Every structure is written in structure tokens, then in C-alpha cells.
All heavy atoms as a GROMACS GRO file, in nm:
protein
  523
    1MET      N    1  -7.385   1.833   2.621
    1MET     CA    2  -7.327   1.926   2.717
    1MET      C    3  -7.423   1.945   2.834
    1MET      O    4  -7.541   1.962   2.816
    1MET     CB    5  -7.300   2.059   2.646
    1MET     CG    6  -7.238   2.161   2.738
    1MET     SD    7  -7.192   2.312   2.652
    1MET     CE    8  -7.020   2.276   2.629
    2SER      N    9  -7.372   1.945   2.954
    2SER     CA   10  -7.454   1.958   3.074
    2SER      C   11  -7.497   2.102   3.094
    2SER      O   12  -7.420   2.196   3.071
    2SER     CB   13  -7.373   1.911   3.195
    2SER     OG   14  -7.444   1.936   3.312
    3THR      N   15  -7.622   2.120   3.139
    3THR     CA   16  -7.671   2.254   3.166
    3THR      C   17  -7.639   2.297   3.308
    3THR      O   18  -7.657   2.413   3.343
    3THR     CB   19  -7.824   2.261   3.145
    3THR    OG1   20  -7.885   2.167   3.231
    3THR    CG2   21  -7.860   2.236   3.001
    4GLN      N   22  -7.594   2.205   3.392
    4GLN     CA   23  -7.557   2.240   3.529
    4GLN      C   24  -7.423   2.311   3.529
    4GLN      O   25  -7.331   2.275   3.458
    4GLN     CB   26  -7.548   2.118   3.617
    4GLN     CG   27  -7.682   2.059   3.650
    4GLN     CD   28  -7.666   1.944   3.749
    4GLN    OE1   29  -7.563   1.878   3.752
    4GLN    NE2   30  -7.769   1.923   3.828
    5ARG      N   31  -7.416   2.415   3.610
    5ARG     CA   32  -7.294   2.493   3.621
    5ARG      C   33  -7.202   2.432   3.726
    5ARG      O   34  -7.249   2.388   3.830
    5ARG     CB   35  -7.333   2.633   3.665
    5ARG     CG   36  -7.253   2.741   3.602
    5ARG     CD   37  -7.310   2.874   3.639
    5ARG     NE   38  -7.258   2.907   3.772
    5ARG     CZ   39  -7.303   3.005   3.846
    5ARG    NH1   40  -7.400   3.079   3.804
    5ARG    NH2   41  -7.251   3.031   3.963
    6GLN      N   42  -7.076   2.431   3.700
    6GLN     CA   43  -6.979   2.387   3.799
    6GLN      C   44  -6.969   2.494   3.907
    6GLN      O   45  -6.974   2.613   3.879
    6GLN     CB   46  -6.841   2.369   3.735
    6GLN     CG   47  -6.832   2.253   3.640
    6GLN     CD   48  -6.829   2.121   3.714
    6GLN    OE1   49  -6.787   2.115   3.828
    6GLN    NE2   50  -6.873   2.016   3.650
    7THR      N   51  -6.959   2.453   4.033
    7THR     CA   52  -6.944   2.547   4.142
    7THR      C   53  -6.802   2.601   4.140
    7THR      O   54  -6.706   2.525   4.145
    7THR     CB   55  -6.971   2.480   4.278
    7THR    OG1   56  -7.104   2.428   4.275
    7THR    CG2   57  -6.957   2.578   4.390
    8SER      N   58  -6.790   2.732   4.129
    8SER     CA   59  -6.657   2.793   4.128
    8SER      C   60  -6.624   2.840   4.269
    8SER      O   61  -6.708   2.842   4.358
    8SER     CB   62  -6.655   2.911   4.031
    8SER     OG   63  -6.732   3.018   4.081
    9ALA      N   64  -6.501   2.883   4.287
    9ALA     CA   65  -6.458   2.934   4.417
    9ALA      C   66  -6.537   3.058   4.455
    9ALA      O   67  -6.556   3.087   4.573
    9ALA     CB   68  -6.309   2.964   4.414
   10VAL      N   69  -6.589   3.131   4.356
   10VAL     CA   70  -6.666   3.251   4.384
   10VAL      C   71  -6.804   3.215   4.436
   10VAL      O   72  -6.859   3.282   4.522
   10VAL     CB   73  -6.678   3.336   4.255
   10VAL    CG1   74  -6.769   3.455   4.277
   10VAL    CG2   75  -6.541   3.382   4.208
   11ASP      N   76  -6.863   3.105   4.387
   11ASP     CA   77  -7.000   3.068   4.421
   11ASP      C   78  -7.012   2.990   4.552
   11ASP      O   79  -7.115   2.995   4.615
   11ASP     CB   80  -7.060   2.980   4.311
   11ASP     CG   81  -7.076   3.054   4.180
   11ASP    OD1   82  -7.080   3.177   4.181
   11ASP    OD2   83  -7.083   2.986   4.077
   12ARG      N   84  -6.910   2.920   4.589
   12ARG     CA   85  -6.925   2.826   4.700
   12ARG      C   86  -6.925   2.895   4.835
   12ARG      O   87  -6.874   3.005   4.851
   12ARG     CB   88  -6.814   2.720   4.695
   12ARG     CG   89  -6.677   2.770   4.734
   12ARG     CD   90  -6.575   2.656   4.735
   12ARG     NE   91  -6.447   2.703   4.779
   12ARG     CZ   92  -6.409   2.714   4.905
   12ARG    NH1   93  -6.492   2.681   5.002
   12ARG    NH2   94  -6.290   2.758   4.938
   13LEU      N   95  -6.985   2.828   4.930
   13LEU     CA   96  -6.982   2.876   5.068
   13LEU      C   97  -6.845   2.850   5.128
   13LEU      O   98  -6.776   2.755   5.088
   13LEU     CB   99  -7.090   2.805   5.150
   13LEU     CG  100  -7.234   2.832   5.106
   13LEU    CD1  101  -7.330   2.746   5.186
   13LEU    CD2  102  -7.269   2.978   5.119
   14TRP      N  103  -6.805   2.931   5.223
   14TRP     CA  104  -6.676   2.915   5.288
   14TRP      C  105  -6.685   2.823   5.407
   14TRP      O  106  -6.784   2.822   5.480
   14TRP     CB  107  -6.623   3.050   5.334
   14TRP     CG  108  -6.571   3.138   5.225
   14TRP    CD1  109  -6.558   3.106   5.093
   14TRP    CD2  110  -6.527   3.273   5.238
   14TRP    NE1  111  -6.508   3.213   5.025
   14TRP    CE2  112  -6.488   3.316   5.110
   14TRP    CE3  113  -6.518   3.360   5.345
   14TRP    CZ2  114  -6.438   3.445   5.088
   14TRP    CZ3  115  -6.469   3.488   5.324
   14TRP    CH2  116  -6.429   3.529   5.196
   15THR      N  117  -6.579   2.748   5.430
   15THR     CA  118  -6.567   2.664   5.549
   15THR      C  119  -6.512   2.749   5.664
   15THR      O  120  -6.470   2.864   5.644
   15THR     CB  121  -6.469   2.548   5.524
   15THR    OG1  122  -6.338   2.603   5.501
   15THR    CG2  123  -6.511   2.463   5.405
   16VAL      N  124  -6.510   2.691   5.782
   16VAL     CA  125  -6.452   2.760   5.897
   16VAL      C  126  -6.304   2.792   5.869
   16VAL      O  127  -6.256   2.900   5.903
   16VAL     CB  128  -6.466   2.674   6.026
   16VAL    CG1  129  -6.397   2.738   6.143
   16VAL    CG2  130  -6.612   2.650   6.056
   17GLU      N  131  -6.236   2.701   5.804
   17GLU     CA  132  -6.095   2.723   5.771
   17GLU      C  133  -6.078   2.839   5.674
   17GLU      O  134  -5.984   2.917   5.684
   17GLU     CB  135  -6.032   2.596   5.716
   17GLU     CG  136  -6.015   2.484   5.816
   17GLU     CD  137  -6.143   2.405   5.844
   17GLU    OE1  138  -6.244   2.422   5.771
   17GLU    OE2  139  -6.144   2.328   5.941
   18ASP      N  140  -6.169   2.850   5.576
   18ASP     CA  141  -6.164   2.961   5.480
   18ASP      C  142  -6.181   3.095   5.552
   18ASP      O  143  -6.107   3.190   5.526
   18ASP     CB  144  -6.275   2.948   5.375
   18ASP     CG  145  -6.257   2.828   5.283
   18ASP    OD1  146  -6.142   2.786   5.258
   18ASP    OD2  147  -6.360   2.777   5.235
   19VAL      N  148  -6.280   3.102   5.641
   19VAL     CA  149  -6.307   3.227   5.714
   19VAL      C  150  -6.191   3.258   5.808
   19VAL      O  151  -6.149   3.373   5.820
   19VAL     CB  152  -6.441   3.219   5.790
   19VAL    CG1  153  -6.465   3.345   5.870
   19VAL    CG2  154  -6.555   3.195   5.692
   20SER      N  155  -6.136   3.157   5.870
   20SER     CA  156  -6.021   3.174   5.957
   20SER      C  157  -5.905   3.237   5.881
   20SER      O  158  -5.843   3.333   5.928
   20SER     CB  159  -5.979   3.038   6.015
   20SER     OG  160  -5.856   3.049   6.082
   21ALA      N  161  -5.877   3.187   5.763
   21ALA     CA  162  -5.768   3.240   5.682
   21ALA      C  163  -5.800   3.382   5.635
   21ALA      O  164  -5.712   3.470   5.636
   21ALA     CB  165  -5.743   3.149   5.562
   22PHE      N  166  -5.923   3.406   5.595
   22PHE     CA  167  -5.963   3.540   5.547
   22PHE      C  168  -5.950   3.644   5.657
   22PHE      O  169  -5.900   3.754   5.633
   22PHE     CB  170  -6.106   3.534   5.493
   22PHE     CG  171  -6.159   3.666   5.444
   22PHE    CD1  172  -6.119   3.716   5.320
   22PHE    CD2  173  -6.246   3.740   5.521
   22PHE    CE1  174  -6.167   3.838   5.276
   22PHE    CE2  175  -6.296   3.862   5.476
   22PHE     CZ  176  -6.255   3.911   5.353
   23LEU      N  177  -5.998   3.611   5.777
   23LEU     CA  178  -5.997   3.706   5.888
   23LEU      C  179  -5.864   3.708   5.963
   23LEU      O  180  -5.837   3.802   6.039
   23LEU     CB  181  -6.109   3.675   5.986
   23LEU     CG  182  -6.251   3.689   5.934
   23LEU    CD1  183  -6.351   3.648   6.041
   23LEU    CD2  184  -6.279   3.831   5.886
   24GLY      N  185  -5.785   3.604   5.947
   24GLY     CA  186  -5.658   3.596   6.020
   24GLY      C  187  -5.677   3.566   6.167
   24GLY      O  188  -5.601   3.614   6.251
   25VAL      N  189  -5.781   3.488   6.199
   25VAL     CA  190  -5.806   3.448   6.337
   25VAL      C  191  -5.808   3.295   6.343
   25VAL      O  192  -5.840   3.230   6.244
   25VAL     CB  193  -5.939   3.505   6.393
   25VAL    CG1  194  -5.937   3.657   6.392
   25VAL    CG2  195  -6.058   3.452   6.318
   26PRO      N  196  -5.776   3.237   6.459
   26PRO     CA  197  -5.780   3.091   6.471
   26PRO      C  198  -5.922   3.036   6.454
   26PRO      O  199  -6.022   3.105   6.485
   26PRO     CB  200  -5.729   3.064   6.613
   26PRO     CG  201  -5.656   3.188   6.652
   26PRO     CD  202  -5.724   3.301   6.581
   27VAL      N  203  -5.932   2.913   6.409
   27VAL     CA  204  -6.060   2.845   6.395
   27VAL      C  205  -6.134   2.843   6.528
   27VAL      O  206  -6.255   2.866   6.534
   27VAL     CB  207  -6.040   2.701   6.341
   27VAL    CG1  208  -6.166   2.619   6.352
   27VAL    CG2  209  -5.991   2.705   6.197
   28GLY      N  210  -6.062   2.819   6.636
   28GLY     CA  211  -6.124   2.816   6.769
   28GLY      C  212  -6.192   2.947   6.804
   28GLY      O  213  -6.295   2.948   6.871
   29THR      N  214  -6.136   3.057   6.759
   29THR     CA  215  -6.197   3.188   6.783
   29THR      C  216  -6.333   3.197   6.715
   29THR      O  217  -6.429   3.248   6.773
   29THR     CB  218  -6.105   3.301   6.735
   29THR    OG1  219  -5.984   3.296   6.810
   29THR    CG2  220  -6.169   3.438   6.752
   30LEU      N  221  -6.342   3.146   6.594
   30LEU     CA  222  -6.471   3.148   6.523
   30LEU      C  223  -6.576   3.068   6.598
   30LEU      O  224  -6.691   3.110   6.609
   30LEU     CB  225  -6.454   3.094   6.381
   30LEU     CG  226  -6.374   3.184   6.288
   30LEU    CD1  227  -6.347   3.112   6.155
   30LEU    CD2  228  -6.444   3.316   6.264
   31TYR      N  229  -6.537   2.953   6.651
   31TYR     CA  230  -6.632   2.872   6.729
   31TYR      C  231  -6.672   2.943   6.858
   31TYR      O  232  -6.788   2.938   6.899
   31TYR     CB  233  -6.575   2.734   6.758
   31TYR     CG  234  -6.576   2.642   6.638
   31TYR    CD1  235  -6.458   2.597   6.581
   31TYR    CD2  236  -6.696   2.599   6.581
   31TYR    CE1  237  -6.460   2.513   6.471
   31TYR    CE2  238  -6.699   2.516   6.471
   31TYR     CZ  239  -6.580   2.472   6.417
   31TYR     OH  240  -6.583   2.390   6.308
   32GLN      N  241  -6.576   3.010   6.924
   32GLN     CA  242  -6.609   3.086   7.045
   32GLN      C  243  -6.704   3.200   7.013
   32GLN      O  244  -6.800   3.225   7.087
   32GLN     CB  245  -6.481   3.141   7.109
   32GLN     CG  246  -6.397   3.038   7.177
   32GLN     CD  247  -6.267   3.097   7.230
   32GLN    OE1  248  -6.244   3.217   7.223
   32GLN    NE2  249  -6.182   3.011   7.283
   33TRP      N  250  -6.676   3.272   6.903
   33TRP     CA  251  -6.764   3.381   6.863
   33TRP      C  252  -6.905   3.329   6.839
   33TRP      O  253  -7.002   3.390   6.880
   33TRP     CB  254  -6.712   3.448   6.738
   33TRP     CG  255  -6.592   3.537   6.757
   33TRP    CD1  256  -6.536   3.574   6.875
   33TRP    CD2  257  -6.517   3.599   6.654
   33TRP    NE1  258  -6.428   3.657   6.851
   33TRP    CE2  259  -6.413   3.674   6.717
   33TRP    CE3  260  -6.523   3.599   6.516
   33TRP    CZ2  261  -6.321   3.748   6.644
   33TRP    CZ3  262  -6.431   3.673   6.443
   33TRP    CH2  263  -6.331   3.746   6.507
   34ARG      N  264  -6.916   3.217   6.770
   34ARG     CA  265  -7.049   3.163   6.740
   34ARG      C  266  -7.122   3.128   6.870
   34ARG      O  267  -7.240   3.155   6.884
   34ARG     CB  268  -7.037   3.041   6.649
   34ARG     CG  269  -7.172   2.984   6.612
   34ARG     CD  270  -7.161   2.892   6.493
   34ARG     NE  271  -7.281   2.816   6.473
   34ARG     CZ  272  -7.389   2.862   6.410
   34ARG    NH1  273  -7.391   2.983   6.360
   34ARG    NH2  274  -7.495   2.785   6.395
   35HIS      N  275  -7.050   3.068   6.963
   35HIS     CA  276  -7.109   3.033   7.094
   35HIS      C  277  -7.159   3.159   7.166
   35HIS      O  278  -7.263   3.155   7.233
   35HIS     CB  279  -7.007   2.958   7.179
   35HIS     CG  280  -7.058   2.918   7.312
   35HIS    ND1  281  -7.147   2.815   7.331
   35HIS    CD2  282  -7.033   2.969   7.436
   35HIS    CE1  283  -7.175   2.805   7.459
   35HIS    NE2  284  -7.107   2.896   7.525
   36ARG      N  285  -7.087   3.268   7.151
   36ARG     CA  286  -7.123   3.395   7.216
   36ARG      C  287  -7.217   3.481   7.130
   36ARG      O  288  -7.244   3.596   7.165
   36ARG     CB  289  -6.996   3.474   7.248
   36ARG     CG  290  -6.909   3.404   7.348
   36ARG     CD  291  -6.782   3.481   7.372
   36ARG     NE  292  -6.701   3.409   7.469
   36ARG     CZ  293  -6.570   3.418   7.477
   36ARG    NH1  294  -6.503   3.496   7.395
   36ARG    NH2  295  -6.505   3.349   7.568
   37ARG      N  296  -7.261   3.426   7.018
   37ARG     CA  297  -7.350   3.497   6.924
   37ARG      C  298  -7.286   3.625   6.872
   37ARG      O  299  -7.347   3.731   6.864
   37ARG     CB  300  -7.485   3.525   6.987
   37ARG     CG  301  -7.558   3.398   7.026
   37ARG     CD  302  -7.692   3.430   7.089
   37ARG     NE  303  -7.752   3.310   7.146
   37ARG     CZ  304  -7.834   3.229   7.079
   37ARG    NH1  305  -7.863   3.252   6.954
   37ARG    NH2  306  -7.885   3.124   7.140
   38PHE      N  307  -7.159   3.613   6.839
   38PHE     CA  308  -7.081   3.722   6.781
   38PHE      C  309  -7.019   3.667   6.654
   38PHE      O  310  -7.026   3.548   6.626
   38PHE     CB  311  -6.972   3.766   6.882
   38PHE     CG  312  -6.886   3.879   6.833
   38PHE    CD1  313  -6.935   4.007   6.827
   38PHE    CD2  314  -6.755   3.855   6.793
   38PHE    CE1  315  -6.856   4.112   6.783
   38PHE    CE2  316  -6.675   3.958   6.748
   38PHE     CZ  317  -6.725   4.086   6.743
   39GLY      N  318  -6.961   3.752   6.574
   39GLY     CA  319  -6.892   3.707   6.455
   39GLY      C  320  -6.980   3.704   6.332
   39GLY      O  321  -7.099   3.736   6.337
   40PRO      N  322  -6.922   3.666   6.220
   40PRO     CA  323  -6.996   3.664   6.094
   40PRO      C  324  -7.106   3.558   6.098
   40PRO      O  325  -7.092   3.456   6.166
   40PRO     CB  326  -6.890   3.632   5.990
   40PRO     CG  327  -6.777   3.573   6.063
   40PRO     CD  328  -6.782   3.625   6.202
   41PRO      N  329  -7.216   3.581   6.026
   41PRO     CA  330  -7.325   3.485   6.024
   41PRO      C  331  -7.283   3.354   5.959
   41PRO      O  332  -7.211   3.353   5.858
   41PRO     CB  333  -7.435   3.554   5.943
   41PRO     CG  334  -7.363   3.656   5.861
   41PRO     CD  335  -7.242   3.697   5.940
   42ALA      N  336  -7.325   3.243   6.019
   42ALA     CA  337  -7.293   3.110   5.967
   42ALA      C  338  -7.420   3.026   5.965
   42ALA      O  339  -7.514   3.053   6.038
   42ALA     CB  340  -7.188   3.043   6.055
   43ALA      N  341  -7.419   2.925   5.881
   43ALA     CA  342  -7.531   2.832   5.872
   43ALA      C  343  -7.479   2.691   5.892
   43ALA      O  344  -7.367   2.659   5.851
   43ALA     CB  345  -7.599   2.844   5.736
   44LYS      N  346  -7.560   2.609   5.957
   44LYS     CA  347  -7.525   2.468   5.972
   44LYS      C  348  -7.573   2.395   5.848
   44LYS      O  349  -7.688   2.408   5.808
   44LYS     CB  350  -7.593   2.407   6.094
   44LYS     CG  351  -7.541   2.458   6.227
   44LYS     CD  352  -7.420   2.386   6.274
   44LYS     CE  353  -7.457   2.255   6.339
   44LYS     NZ  354  -7.350   2.190   6.408
   45VAL      N  355  -7.483   2.322   5.785
   45VAL     CA  356  -7.516   2.235   5.673
   45VAL      C  357  -7.478   2.095   5.721
   45VAL      O  358  -7.361   2.060   5.727
   45VAL     CB  359  -7.438   2.274   5.546
   45VAL    CG1  360  -7.472   2.179   5.432
   45VAL    CG2  361  -7.468   2.418   5.506
   46GLY      N  362  -7.580   2.020   5.760
   46GLY     CA  363  -7.552   1.894   5.828
   46GLY      C  364  -7.488   1.927   5.962
   46GLY      O  365  -7.543   2.002   6.041
   47ARG      N  366  -7.369   1.876   5.983
   47ARG     CA  367  -7.299   1.909   6.108
   47ARG      C  368  -7.184   2.006   6.085
   47ARG      O  369  -7.100   2.026   6.172
   47ARG     CB  370  -7.250   1.782   6.176
   47ARG     CG  371  -7.153   1.704   6.093
   47ARG     CD  372  -7.113   1.576   6.165
   47ARG     NE  373  -7.009   1.509   6.089
   47ARG     CZ  374  -6.936   1.412   6.134
   47ARG    NH1  375  -6.956   1.369   6.257
   47ARG    NH2  376  -6.844   1.357   6.061
   48HIS      N  377  -7.182   2.066   5.967
   48HIS     CA  378  -7.073   2.158   5.931
   48HIS      C  379  -7.122   2.302   5.927
   48HIS      O  380  -7.236   2.328   5.890
   48HIS     CB  381  -7.016   2.121   5.793
   48HIS     CG  382  -6.970   1.980   5.784
   48HIS    ND1  383  -6.851   1.937   5.837
   48HIS    CD2  384  -7.030   1.871   5.731
   48HIS    CE1  385  -6.839   1.807   5.816
   48HIS    NE2  386  -6.946   1.765   5.752
   49LEU      N  387  -7.034   2.394   5.964
   49LEU     CA  388  -7.065   2.537   5.951
   49LEU      C  389  -7.021   2.585   5.814
   49LEU      O  390  -6.913   2.549   5.767
   49LEU     CB  391  -6.990   2.618   6.056
   49LEU     CG  392  -7.042   2.615   6.198
   49LEU    CD1  393  -6.953   2.703   6.287
   49LEU    CD2  394  -7.185   2.662   6.205
   50ARG      N  395  -7.104   2.666   5.753
   50ARG     CA  396  -7.069   2.727   5.625
   50ARG      C  397  -7.103   2.875   5.632
   50ARG      O  398  -7.198   2.917   5.698
   50ARG     CB  399  -7.144   2.662   5.508
   50ARG     CG  400  -7.103   2.518   5.484
   50ARG     CD  401  -6.958   2.509   5.439
   50ARG     NE  402  -6.917   2.373   5.411
   50ARG     CZ  403  -6.846   2.298   5.492
   50ARG    NH1  404  -6.808   2.344   5.610
   50ARG    NH2  405  -6.812   2.176   5.459
   51TYR      N  406  -7.021   2.954   5.564
   51TYR     CA  407  -7.034   3.098   5.565
   51TYR      C  408  -7.052   3.148   5.422
   51TYR      O  409  -6.983   3.104   5.330
   51TYR     CB  410  -6.908   3.163   5.621
   51TYR     CG  411  -6.880   3.132   5.766
   51TYR    CD1  412  -6.819   3.014   5.804
   51TYR    CD2  413  -6.913   3.224   5.866
   51TYR    CE1  414  -6.792   2.986   5.937
   51TYR    CE2  415  -6.886   3.197   5.999
   51TYR     CZ  416  -6.826   3.079   6.034
   51TYR     OH  417  -6.800   3.052   6.165
   52ASP      N  418  -7.144   3.244   5.405
   52ASP     CA  419  -7.159   3.312   5.277
   52ASP      C  420  -7.048   3.417   5.271
   52ASP      O  421  -7.039   3.503   5.361
   52ASP     CB  422  -7.296   3.379   5.271
   52ASP     CG  423  -7.319   3.458   5.145
   52ASP    OD1  424  -7.233   3.457   5.054
   52ASP    OD2  425  -7.425   3.524   5.135
   53PRO      N  426  -6.962   3.412   5.169
   53PRO     CA  427  -6.852   3.509   5.163
   53PRO      C  428  -6.898   3.655   5.171
   53PRO      O  429  -6.835   3.737   5.238
   53PRO     CB  430  -6.787   3.481   5.028
   53PRO     CG  431  -6.824   3.339   4.998
   53PRO     CD  432  -6.959   3.318   5.059
   54GLN      N  433  -7.011   3.687   5.108
   54GLN     CA  434  -7.062   3.825   5.114
   54GLN      C  435  -7.105   3.861   5.255
   54GLN      O  436  -7.085   3.974   5.300
   54GLN     CB  437  -7.178   3.844   5.016
   54GLN     CG  438  -7.225   3.988   5.008
   54GLN     CD  439  -7.113   4.085   4.971
   54GLN    OE1  440  -7.033   4.058   4.881
   54GLN    NE2  441  -7.105   4.195   5.041
   55GLY      N  442  -7.163   3.765   5.328
   55GLY     CA  443  -7.201   3.789   5.466
   55GLY      C  444  -7.081   3.816   5.554
   55GLY      O  445  -7.086   3.902   5.644
   56VAL      N  446  -6.973   3.745   5.530
   56VAL     CA  447  -6.850   3.766   5.607
   56VAL      C  448  -6.795   3.905   5.578
   56VAL      O  449  -6.759   3.980   5.669
   56VAL     CB  450  -6.745   3.657   5.575
   56VAL    CG1  451  -6.613   3.688   5.645
   56VAL    CG2  452  -6.796   3.519   5.615
   57ARG      N  453  -6.790   3.941   5.450
   57ARG     CA  454  -6.739   4.074   5.413
   57ARG      C  455  -6.827   4.186   5.470
   57ARG      O  456  -6.775   4.288   5.517
   57ARG     CB  457  -6.730   4.084   5.261
   57ARG     CG  458  -6.619   4.001   5.202
   57ARG     CD  459  -6.606   4.021   5.053
   57ARG     NE  460  -6.496   3.942   5.000
   57ARG     CZ  461  -6.510   3.826   4.937
   57ARG    NH1  462  -6.630   3.776   4.916
   57ARG    NH2  463  -6.404   3.760   4.894
   58SER      N  464  -6.958   4.166   5.470
   58SER     CA  465  -7.050   4.266   5.526
   58SER      C  466  -7.027   4.280   5.677
   58SER      O  467  -7.026   4.391   5.730
   58SER     CB  468  -7.195   4.226   5.501
   58SER     OG  469  -7.224   4.229   5.365
   59TRP      N  470  -7.006   4.167   5.745
   59TRP     CA  471  -6.982   4.169   5.889
   59TRP      C  472  -6.853   4.247   5.918
   59TRP      O  473  -6.848   4.327   6.012
   59TRP     CB  474  -6.974   4.028   5.944
   59TRP     CG  475  -6.945   4.024   6.089
   59TRP    CD1  476  -7.034   4.040   6.191
   59TRP    CD2  477  -6.818   4.005   6.152
   59TRP    NE1  478  -6.970   4.033   6.312
   59TRP    CE2  479  -6.837   4.011   6.291
   59TRP    CE3  480  -6.690   3.984   6.103
   59TRP    CZ2  481  -6.732   3.996   6.382
   59TRP    CZ3  482  -6.586   3.970   6.193
   59TRP    CH2  483  -6.607   3.976   6.331
   60VAL      N  484  -6.750   4.224   5.839
   60VAL     CA  485  -6.623   4.295   5.858
   60VAL      C  486  -6.645   4.446   5.840
   60VAL      O  487  -6.596   4.526   5.918
   60VAL     CB  488  -6.515   4.243   5.762
   60VAL    CG1  489  -6.392   4.334   5.763
   60VAL    CG2  490  -6.475   4.100   5.797
   61ALA      N  491  -6.722   4.484   5.738
   61ALA     CA  492  -6.749   4.625   5.713
   61ALA      C  493  -6.825   4.687   5.831
   61ALA      O  494  -6.798   4.801   5.869
   61ALA     CB  495  -6.828   4.641   5.583
   62GLU      N  496  -6.920   4.614   5.888
   62GLU     CA  497  -6.996   4.663   6.004
   62GLU      C  498  -6.904   4.684   6.123
   62GLU      O  499  -6.921   4.779   6.201
   62GLU     CB  500  -7.105   4.565   6.042
   62GLU     CG  501  -7.220   4.559   5.945
   62GLU     CD  502  -7.316   4.445   5.978
   62GLU    OE1  503  -7.304   4.385   6.087
   62GLU    OE2  504  -7.402   4.417   5.893
   63GLN      N  505  -6.806   4.595   6.141
   63GLN     CA  506  -6.714   4.607   6.254
   63GLN      C  507  -6.625   4.730   6.239
   63GLN      O  508  -6.586   4.791   6.338
   63GLN     CB  509  -6.626   4.482   6.267
   63GLN     CG  510  -6.704   4.354   6.289
   63GLN     CD  511  -6.805   4.365   6.400
   63GLN    OE1  512  -6.770   4.390   6.514
   63GLN    NE2  513  -6.930   4.345   6.366
   64ALA      N  514  -6.593   4.765   6.116
   64ALA     CA  515  -6.507   4.880   6.090
   64ALA      C  516  -6.581   5.012   6.109
   64ALA      O  517  -6.519   5.116   6.132
   64ALA     CB  518  -6.450   4.872   5.949
   65ALA      N  519  -6.714   5.006   6.099
   65ALA     CA  520  -6.795   5.130   6.109
   65ALA      C  521  -6.810   5.178   6.251
   65ALA      O  522  -6.788   5.117   6.347
   65ALA     CB  523  -6.932   5.107   6.048
   0.00000   0.00000   0.00000
């Protein structure tokens, strides 16, 4: 039996499409926000953007405050 854990939907980083669906905004809006240094924190993984789901939720909570 392997000791490595399978990555579940809870553990994985979100794609731009995932965040777009979660926030209900177009993908293009997320790219514009990033260009303007606004929006949820994202990290470049290679040439792809990835978002920590908890970071996105925290950002949303900050916007509501």
C-alpha cells in the first residue's frame, strides 16, 4: 500500500476557472484584477496561476468587511 496521499478536491489548489466559478466573475476579470494588484492572492506555478482556496475565501471575507 502506498504511503502517499491522493490529492483530493479539498487539498488541491484552484485554477483560474475554479476561482471564476466560485466568485461568479469572468476569467478575464481575474486576470485584470491581478494586473491591477487587486483580487485574491495567486501564485504562478510554471506558467499557470493557482489559488489557495482558503486565501480566496479570506479575500472575500476582507471585501465584505
